[in-house]
N, C-alpha and C positions, 0 to 999 in steps of 0.2 A: 354142529358142535354146540354143546350147552355148557357155558362157563358160569361160575358163581364167584362173586367178589366177597371175601371174608375180611372184615376189618379187624386188625389186631389191637387189643386194648391193653394199656398199662395196668398191671394188677394194683389194686388199692394198697397204698402205703409203700409201694416200691419206688425208691428214689431214683436209682440208676437202673434202667430197664434195657434188656436185650430182646428185641422182638423175635429174633431168630437165634436158636440155640446152637452151641458148638456141636451138639450131637447131629445137627443137620448139615454141618460144614462138609464140603467136598461132594455134595450130592447134586451136582448139575447147575450150581449158581456161582457167580463170581464172588470169591471169598471176601475181598476187601470192601465190597459194597454192602454185604448183609451181616457180617459177623465181627465180633470184637470191638464194636463201637457202641458204648452205652448211650442210650437216649436220655438226656437230662430232663428234669421236670418242666422246664420252660418250652420244650419242643411243641410246636403248634401243627405239626404235619400229621400225616396218616400213613400207616403201613397196611398193605392189602396182600392177602394170598389170593391167587386165582386158582380155583379148583375146577377140574373136569372129572365128573364121576368120583368125587372124593379124593382125587389125586392132584397134588399141587403141580401145576404146569407153568406158572408164572408168578412173579412178585412185582409189586409197585410200591414206591415211596413217593408221596405227594408232599409238597411244601406250600403253605399258605403265604409265606413271606417271599415275594418275588421282586427282584431288583433287575429291571431291564432298561432303565433310563440311559445307560451308557452304551446302548446299541443304536445303530443308525436306522432311521426311518421306521421306528416302531410306533404302532398305534397306542393311544392312551388307553390302558386297560384298568388302571386303578385297582380297586379291591376285587374286581372280577377275575384277575389272573390267578391261576392255580398251576404251579410248576410240577411237572413230572420229574422229580429229582432222579429217580432210577426206574426203569422198567426192564425186566429181563424174563425171557422165556427159558424154562428149564432146557438144558442141552439135549435131552432126549425127545423134546417136543417141538423143536424149531422147524421152520419151513412148512408149517401147517396152517398159517393164517391166524395163529393165536394172538400175535402182537396187534394186528389190525382189529381183531374182535375185542381185545382188552380196551383199546382206545374207544371203540364204540360203547362199551359198558361204562367207561369213565364219563363220556359225554352225556349218557343217559342218567348217570348217578349225580352229576353236577351240572344240571342244565343251565344255570345262571352264570356259569364260570367260563372263562376262556383258557384253555389248556395251552401251556408253553413248555418247551423242553430245550435244554442245552445239549447238543449232540455230543455223544461219546464216540464219534467216528462212524456213526450209522446214518449219515445224512440222507442216503437213499431211502431209508425207511420213512423218515419224516416227510421227505418230498413226495413219496408215494401216497401219503395221506392228503396231499394237496396243501400242506403247511408251507408257509413262506419262510425263507431263510434270511436271517439278519446277521450282519457282522458288527464288530465293535465300531463305535463311531470314529475313533481315531485309527486311521489306516496303519499307522506305525505299531499300534498295540494289537491290532486284529489277530496276528498270528499267535498271540499268547492267550487268547480267549476262545472258548468253544463257540461254534455257531449257535445262534438262537433260532428256534423254529416256533411259530405261533399258529395255532389252530385258526382256520378261516372263520370269519363271522358267520353265524348260523343263518 
């Protein structure tokens, strides 16, 4: 499998930007994650399309601003942390190992960074990568926060 990461760039002079268009809606990706939310000028993250033979098979949103200090037993990551805000494999291309391959591409693209992710109910995926699960530091609040997974140290 040969995958390519394509970074989406805000067009010059565009104040409110939609990285994914309404014309793409309903085409195998979760609507509320990718559409109808304008990206404001102060956004410091990155949007990536993942292509296989010029066909979009996955999407990724990364965020440089990561707050994990309210989780229990987390290592000090400082500015090395890079959050995978969302990662999604197109519905027609799931169960082929694309998610794992995308994580490998991200590790290679950002070698000085430690990837982290807040699980959206796919704890098994993050665990299968060898990532460690962390819960909110306050056990009473833990049920209201998504589990945090952190990439192992290289």
